[in-house]
MIGUKE-482429 format. One record per residue: residue number from 0; z, x, y of N, C-alpha, C in turn. Coordinates in nm, 2 decimals. Layout:
<nodes>
<node NUM; <Z; X; Y>; <Z; X; Y>; <Z; X; Y>>
...
</nodes>
This chain:
<nodes>
<node 0; <-8.83; 4.80; 18.05>; <-8.90; 4.93; 18.07>; <-9.05; 4.89; 18.10>>
<node 1; <-9.10; 4.93; 18.22>; <-9.24; 4.90; 18.26>; <-9.31; 5.04; 18.27>>
<node 2; <-9.43; 5.04; 18.21>; <-9.51; 5.16; 18.22>; <-9.64; 5.13; 18.29>>
<node 3; <-9.67; 5.22; 18.39>; <-9.79; 5.20; 18.47>; <-9.91; 5.25; 18.38>>
<node 4; <-9.99; 5.15; 18.34>; <-10.10; 5.19; 18.25>; <-10.24; 5.18; 18.33>>
<node 5; <-10.23; 5.19; 18.46>; <-10.35; 5.18; 18.54>; <-10.45; 5.30; 18.51>>
<node 6; <-10.40; 5.41; 18.47>; <-10.49; 5.52; 18.44>; <-10.56; 5.50; 18.31>>
<node 7; <-10.52; 5.40; 18.23>; <-10.59; 5.38; 18.10>; <-10.71; 5.29; 18.12>>
<node 8; <-10.73; 5.23; 18.23>; <-10.84; 5.14; 18.25>; <-10.97; 5.22; 18.26>>
<node 9; <-11.08; 5.16; 18.21>; <-11.21; 5.23; 18.21>; <-11.30; 5.17; 18.31>>
<node 10; <-11.29; 5.20; 18.43>; <-11.39; 5.15; 18.53>; <-11.52; 5.23; 18.51>>
<node 11; <-11.63; 5.16; 18.51>; <-11.75; 5.23; 18.50>; <-11.80; 5.29; 18.63>>
<node 12; <-11.84; 5.41; 18.62>; <-11.90; 5.48; 18.74>; <-12.05; 5.46; 18.74>>
<node 13; <-12.09; 5.40; 18.85>; <-12.24; 5.38; 18.86>; <-12.30; 5.49; 18.95>>
<node 14; <-12.40; 5.55; 18.90>; <-12.47; 5.66; 18.97>; <-12.60; 5.60; 19.00>>
<node 15; <-12.63; 5.60; 19.13>; <-12.76; 5.54; 19.17>; <-12.87; 5.65; 19.18>>
<node 16; <-12.99; 5.61; 19.19>; <-13.10; 5.70; 19.21>; <-13.09; 5.78; 19.34>>
<node 17; <-13.04; 5.72; 19.44>; <-13.02; 5.78; 19.57>; <-12.91; 5.89; 19.56>>
<node 18; <-12.81; 5.87; 19.48>; <-12.70; 5.97; 19.46>; <-12.76; 6.09; 19.39>>
<node 19; <-12.84; 6.07; 19.29>; <-12.90; 6.18; 19.22>; <-13.00; 6.26; 19.31>>
<node 20; <-13.08; 6.19; 19.39>; <-13.17; 6.25; 19.48>; <-13.09; 6.33; 19.59>>
<node 21; <-12.99; 6.28; 19.64>; <-12.91; 6.35; 19.74>; <-12.84; 6.47; 19.68>>
<node 22; <-12.79; 6.46; 19.56>; <-12.73; 6.58; 19.49>; <-12.84; 6.68; 19.46>>
<node 23; <-12.96; 6.64; 19.42>; <-13.07; 6.73; 19.39>; <-13.11; 6.80; 19.52>>
<node 24; <-13.12; 6.73; 19.63>; <-13.15; 6.79; 19.76>; <-13.04; 6.90; 19.80>>
<node 25; <-12.92; 6.86; 19.78>; <-12.81; 6.96; 19.81>; <-12.82; 7.08; 19.72>>
<node 26; <-12.85; 7.07; 19.59>; <-12.87; 7.18; 19.50>; <-12.99; 7.27; 19.54>>
<node 27; <-13.10; 7.21; 19.59>; <-13.21; 7.29; 19.63>; <-13.18; 7.37; 19.76>>
<node 28; <-13.10; 7.31; 19.85>; <-13.06; 7.39; 19.97>; <-12.96; 7.50; 19.94>>
<node 29; <-12.87; 7.47; 19.85>; <-12.77; 7.57; 19.80>; <-12.84; 7.68; 19.73>>
<node 30; <-12.94; 7.65; 19.65>; <-13.02; 7.75; 19.57>; <-13.09; 7.84; 19.67>>
<node 31; <-13.15; 7.78; 19.77>; <-13.22; 7.87; 19.87>; <-13.12; 7.96; 19.94>>
<node 32; <-13.01; 7.91; 19.98>; <-12.91; 7.99; 20.05>; <-12.86; 8.10; 19.96>>
<node 33; <-12.83; 8.07; 19.83>; <-12.79; 8.17; 19.74>; <-12.89; 8.28; 19.71>>
<node 34; <-13.02; 8.23; 19.70>; <-13.13; 8.33; 19.68>; <-13.14; 8.43; 19.80>>
<node 35; <-13.13; 8.38; 19.92>; <-13.14; 8.46; 20.04>; <-13.02; 8.56; 20.04>>
<node 36; <-12.90; 8.51; 20.01>; <-12.78; 8.60; 20.00>; <-12.80; 8.71; 19.90>>
<node 37; <-12.85; 8.67; 19.78>; <-12.87; 8.77; 19.67>; <-12.97; 8.88; 19.71>>
<node 38; <-13.08; 8.83; 19.77>; <-13.18; 8.93; 19.82>; <-13.12; 9.02; 19.92>>
<node 39; <-13.04; 8.97; 20.01>; <-12.98; 9.05; 20.12>; <-12.89; 9.16; 20.05>>
<node 40; <-12.81; 9.11; 19.96>; <-12.71; 9.20; 19.89>; <-12.79; 9.32; 19.82>>
<node 41; <-12.90; 9.28; 19.75>; <-12.98; 9.38; 19.68>; <-13.04; 9.48; 19.78>>
<node 42; <-13.08; 9.43; 19.90>; <-13.13; 9.52; 20.00>; <-13.03; 9.62; 20.05>>
<node 43; <-12.90; 9.57; 20.06>; <-12.79; 9.66; 20.11>; <-12.77; 9.76; 20.00>>
<node 44; <-12.77; 9.73; 19.88>; <-12.74; 9.82; 19.77>; <-12.85; 9.93; 19.76>>
<node 45; <-12.98; 9.88; 19.78>; <-13.09; 9.97; 19.77>; <-13.09; 10.07; 19.88>>
<node 46; <-13.04; 10.04; 20.00>; <-13.04; 10.13; 20.11>; <-12.92; 10.22; 20.12>>
<node 47; <-12.83; 10.22; 20.02>; <-12.71; 10.30; 20.02>; <-12.76; 10.45; 19.98>>
<node 48; <-12.72; 10.54; 20.07>; <-12.77; 10.68; 20.05>; <-12.70; 10.74; 19.93>>
<node 49; <-12.58; 10.69; 19.89>; <-12.50; 10.75; 19.78>; <-12.57; 10.72; 19.65>>
<node 50; <-12.66; 10.61; 19.65>; <-12.72; 10.57; 19.52>; <-12.87; 10.61; 19.51>>
<node 51; <-12.92; 10.69; 19.61>; <-13.06; 10.72; 19.60>; <-13.10; 10.81; 19.48>>
<node 52; <-13.00; 10.88; 19.42>; <-13.03; 10.96; 19.30>; <-13.07; 10.88; 19.18>>
<node 53; <-13.02; 10.76; 19.17>; <-13.05; 10.67; 19.06>; <-13.16; 10.57; 19.09>>
<node 54; <-13.22; 10.58; 19.21>; <-13.33; 10.50; 19.25>; <-13.31; 10.35; 19.22>>
<node 55; <-13.21; 10.29; 19.30>; <-13.18; 10.15; 19.27>; <-13.29; 10.05; 19.31>>
<node 56; <-13.38; 10.09; 19.40>; <-13.49; 10.00; 19.44>; <-13.58; 9.96; 19.32>>
<node 57; <-13.62; 10.06; 19.24>; <-13.70; 10.03; 19.12>; <-13.62; 9.94; 19.02>>
<node 58; <-13.49; 9.98; 19.01>; <-13.41; 9.91; 18.91>; <-13.37; 9.77; 18.94>>
<node 59; <-13.37; 9.74; 19.07>; <-13.35; 9.60; 19.12>; <-13.47; 9.52; 19.14>>
<node 60; <-13.59; 9.59; 19.13>; <-13.72; 9.52; 19.15>; <-13.73; 9.40; 19.06>>
<node 61; <-13.70; 9.41; 18.93>; <-13.71; 9.30; 18.84>; <-13.62; 9.19; 18.87>>
<node 62; <-13.50; 9.22; 18.92>; <-13.41; 9.11; 18.96>; <-13.46; 9.04; 19.08>>
<node 63; <-13.52; 9.11; 19.18>; <-13.58; 9.05; 19.29>; <-13.69; 8.96; 19.25>>
<node 64; <-13.78; 9.01; 19.16>; <-13.89; 8.93; 19.12>; <-13.84; 8.80; 19.06>>
<node 65; <-13.75; 8.80; 18.97>; <-13.70; 8.68; 18.90>; <-13.63; 8.58; 19.00>>
<node 66; <-13.56; 8.64; 19.10>; <-13.49; 8.55; 19.20>; <-13.60; 8.48; 19.28>>
<node 67; <-13.69; 8.55; 19.33>; <-13.80; 8.49; 19.42>; <-13.88; 8.40; 19.34>>
<node 68; <-13.93; 8.44; 19.22>; <-14.01; 8.35; 19.14>; <-13.94; 8.22; 19.10>>
<node 69; <-13.81; 8.23; 19.06>; <-13.74; 8.11; 19.02>; <-13.73; 8.01; 19.13>>
<node 70; <-13.72; 8.06; 19.25>; <-13.70; 7.97; 19.37>; <-13.84; 7.92; 19.42>>
<node 71; <-13.93; 8.01; 19.44>; <-14.05; 7.98; 19.51>; <-14.15; 7.92; 19.42>>
<node 72; <-14.16; 7.96; 19.29>; <-14.26; 7.92; 19.20>; <-14.24; 7.77; 19.18>>
<node 73; <-14.12; 7.72; 19.16>; <-14.10; 7.58; 19.14>; <-14.15; 7.49; 19.26>>
<node 74; <-14.12; 7.54; 19.38>; <-14.17; 7.47; 19.50>; <-14.32; 7.46; 19.51>>
<node 75; <-14.38; 7.58; 19.48>; <-14.53; 7.58; 19.48>; <-14.59; 7.48; 19.37>>
<node 76; <-14.53; 7.49; 19.25>; <-14.58; 7.40; 19.15>; <-14.56; 7.25; 19.18>>
<node 77; <-14.44; 7.23; 19.24>; <-14.41; 7.09; 19.27>; <-14.50; 7.04; 19.39>>
<node 78; <-14.52; 7.13; 19.49>; <-14.61; 7.09; 19.60>; <-14.75; 7.06; 19.54>>
<node 79; <-14.80; 7.15; 19.45>; <-14.93; 7.13; 19.39>; <-14.94; 7.00; 19.32>>
<node 80; <-14.83; 6.97; 19.25>; <-14.83; 6.84; 19.17>; <-14.83; 6.72; 19.27>>
<node 81; <-14.76; 6.73; 19.38>; <-14.76; 6.62; 19.48>; <-14.89; 6.60; 19.55>>
<node 82; <-14.96; 6.71; 19.57>; <-15.09; 6.70; 19.64>; <-15.20; 6.67; 19.55>>
<node 83; <-15.20; 6.71; 19.43>; <-15.31; 6.69; 19.33>; <-15.29; 6.57; 19.25>>
<node 84; <-15.17; 6.54; 19.21>; <-15.13; 6.44; 19.12>; <-15.21; 6.45; 18.98>>
<node 85; <-15.24; 6.57; 18.94>; <-15.31; 6.59; 18.82>; <-15.22; 6.60; 18.70>>
<node 86; <-15.09; 6.64; 18.72>; <-14.99; 6.65; 18.61>; <-14.86; 6.58; 18.65>>
<node 87; <-14.78; 6.55; 18.56>; <-14.66; 6.48; 18.59>; <-14.55; 6.58; 18.63>>
<node 88; <-14.44; 6.52; 18.68>; <-14.33; 6.61; 18.72>; <-14.27; 6.68; 18.60>>
<node 89; <-14.27; 6.60; 18.49>; <-14.22; 6.66; 18.36>; <-14.30; 6.79; 18.33>>
<node 90; <-14.43; 6.78; 18.34>; <-14.52; 6.89; 18.31>; <-14.50; 7.01; 18.41>>
<node 91; <-14.46; 6.98; 18.53>; <-14.43; 7.08; 18.63>; <-14.31; 7.16; 18.59>>
<node 92; <-14.21; 7.09; 18.55>; <-14.08; 7.15; 18.50>; <-14.11; 7.24; 18.37>>
<node 93; <-14.19; 7.18; 18.29>; <-14.23; 7.26; 18.16>; <-14.31; 7.38; 18.19>>
<node 94; <-14.41; 7.37; 18.28>; <-14.49; 7.48; 18.32>; <-14.40; 7.59; 18.39>>
<node 95; <-14.31; 7.55; 18.48>; <-14.23; 7.64; 18.55>; <-14.14; 7.72; 18.45>>
<node 96; <-14.08; 7.65; 18.35>; <-14.00; 7.71; 18.25>; <-14.08; 7.81; 18.16>>
<node 97; <-14.20; 7.77; 18.13>; <-14.28; 7.85; 18.04>; <-14.32; 7.98; 18.12>>
<node 98; <-14.36; 7.96; 18.24>; <-14.40; 8.08; 18.32>; <-14.28; 8.18; 18.34>>
<node 99; <-14.16; 8.12; 18.36>; <-14.04; 8.20; 18.37>; <-14.01; 8.28; 18.25>>
<node 100; <-14.04; 8.23; 18.13>; <-14.03; 8.31; 18.01>; <-14.12; 8.43; 18.01>>
<node 101; <-14.24; 8.41; 18.05>; <-14.34; 8.53; 18.05>; <-14.29; 8.63; 18.16>>
<node 102; <-14.24; 8.57; 18.27>; <-14.20; 8.66; 18.38>; <-14.07; 8.74; 18.34>>
<node 103; <-13.99; 8.68; 18.26>; <-13.87; 8.75; 18.21>; <-13.92; 8.86; 18.11>>
<node 104; <-14.02; 8.84; 18.03>; <-14.07; 8.94; 17.94>; <-14.13; 9.06; 18.03>>
<node 105; <-14.20; 9.03; 18.13>; <-14.25; 9.13; 18.22>; <-14.14; 9.21; 18.29>>
<node 106; <-14.04; 9.15; 18.33>; <-13.92; 9.22; 18.39>; <-13.85; 9.30; 18.29>>
<node 107; <-13.84; 9.25; 18.16>; <-13.78; 9.33; 18.06>; <-13.85; 9.46; 18.03>>
<node 108; <-13.99; 9.45; 18.04>; <-14.07; 9.57; 18.02>; <-14.05; 9.67; 18.14>>
<node 109; <-14.04; 9.61; 18.26>; <-14.02; 9.69; 18.38>; <-13.88; 9.76; 18.37>>
<node 110; <-13.78; 9.69; 18.32>; <-13.65; 9.75; 18.31>; <-13.65; 9.86; 18.20>>
<node 111; <-13.73; 9.84; 18.10>; <-13.74; 9.94; 17.99>; <-13.80; 10.07; 18.05>>
<node 112; <-13.90; 10.05; 18.14>; <-13.96; 10.17; 18.20>; <-13.87; 10.24; 18.31>>
<node 113; <-13.80; 10.16; 18.38>; <-13.72; 10.22; 18.49>; <-13.59; 10.27; 18.46>>
<node 114; <-13.53; 10.23; 18.35>; <-13.40; 10.29; 18.31>; <-13.42; 10.40; 18.21>>
<node 115; <-13.39; 10.52; 18.24>; <-13.41; 10.63; 18.15>; <-13.33; 10.63; 18.02>>
<node 116; <-13.39; 10.67; 17.91>; <-13.32; 10.67; 17.79>; <-13.20; 10.76; 17.78>>
<node 117; <-13.20; 10.87; 17.86>; <-13.09; 10.96; 17.86>; <-12.96; 10.89; 17.91>>
<node 118; <-12.97; 10.79; 17.99>; <-12.85; 10.72; 18.03>; <-12.78; 10.66; 17.91>>
<node 119; <-12.85; 10.61; 17.81>; <-12.80; 10.55; 17.70>; <-12.75; 10.65; 17.59>>
<node 120; <-12.83; 10.76; 17.58>; <-12.79; 10.87; 17.49>; <-12.66; 10.94; 17.52>>
<node 121; <-12.65; 10.97; 17.65>; <-12.53; 11.05; 17.70>; <-12.42; 10.96; 17.75>>
<node 122; <-12.44; 10.83; 17.75>; <-12.34; 10.74; 17.81>; <-12.35; 10.74; 17.96>>
<node 123; <-12.26; 10.67; 18.02>; <-12.26; 10.66; 18.16>; <-12.23; 10.79; 18.23>>
<node 124; <-12.31; 10.84; 18.32>; <-12.29; 10.96; 18.40>; <-12.25; 10.92; 18.54>>
<node 125; <-12.13; 10.96; 18.58>; <-12.10; 10.93; 18.72>; <-12.20; 11.00; 18.82>>
<node 126; <-12.20; 10.96; 18.94>; <-12.30; 11.01; 19.03>; <-12.28; 11.16; 19.05>>
<node 127; <-12.16; 11.21; 19.05>; <-12.14; 11.35; 19.08>; <-12.20; 11.43; 18.96>>
<node 128; <-12.18; 11.38; 18.84>; <-12.24; 11.46; 18.73>; <-12.39; 11.45; 18.73>>
<node 129; <-12.45; 11.34; 18.78>; <-12.59; 11.33; 18.79>; <-12.64; 11.43; 18.90>>
<node 130; <-12.57; 11.44; 19.01>; <-12.61; 11.54; 19.11>; <-12.60; 11.68; 19.06>>
<node 131; <-12.49; 11.71; 18.99>; <-12.48; 11.85; 18.93>; <-12.59; 11.88; 18.83>>
<node 132; <-12.62; 11.78; 18.75>; <-12.73; 11.80; 18.65>; <-12.86; 11.81; 18.72>>
<node 133; <-12.89; 11.73; 18.82>; <-13.01; 11.74; 18.90>; <-13.03; 11.87; 18.96>>
<node 134; <-12.92; 11.92; 19.02>; <-12.92; 12.06; 19.08>; <-12.95; 12.17; 18.98>>
<node 135; <-12.89; 12.15; 18.86>; <-12.91; 12.25; 18.75>; <-13.06; 12.25; 18.71>>
<node 136; <-13.11; 12.12; 18.69>; <-13.25; 12.11; 18.65>; <-13.35; 12.17; 18.75>>
<node 137; <-13.32; 12.14; 18.88>; <-13.41; 12.19; 18.98>; <-13.40; 12.34; 18.99>>
<node 138; <-13.28; 12.40; 18.97>; <-13.26; 12.54; 18.97>; <-13.33; 12.61; 18.86>>
<node 139; <-13.33; 12.54; 18.74>; <-13.40; 12.60; 18.62>; <-13.55; 12.60; 18.64>>
<node 140; <-13.60; 12.49; 18.71>; <-13.74; 12.49; 18.73>; <-13.79; 12.59; 18.83>>
<node 141; <-13.71; 12.62; 18.93>; <-13.76; 12.72; 19.03>; <-13.75; 12.86; 18.98>>
<node 142; <-13.67; 12.89; 18.87>; <-13.66; 13.03; 18.83>; <-13.77; 13.07; 18.74>>
</nodes>
């Protein structure tokens, strides 16, 4: 009885610096592509006439801010680091992460202002119920 034990061997995988840089370059390009696709999808949603009652543009503004800042801010900081050489790459990553925390706080405040509390108190209202309610409210105000 012979057993093929070739799968038990532990060949070491060597990852070179060039491999890591090539993979990092691929991820940067993929991130840019995904960012553009996400912004395009948000634009499509914001332009839908069926959703104008809930004002999706304001509600997606925070998402757009985070998407753009996450992508562009890193490149600006990295470019500034390469041209000035005043801080290390490690500090660029740390600064970018720290700024993103503050930007997330600002977006959370924006979301708190743009999502009405009545949505949470009454539960989810389908768009038809919102239209009926908006019609009733505008009818009450005009009388």
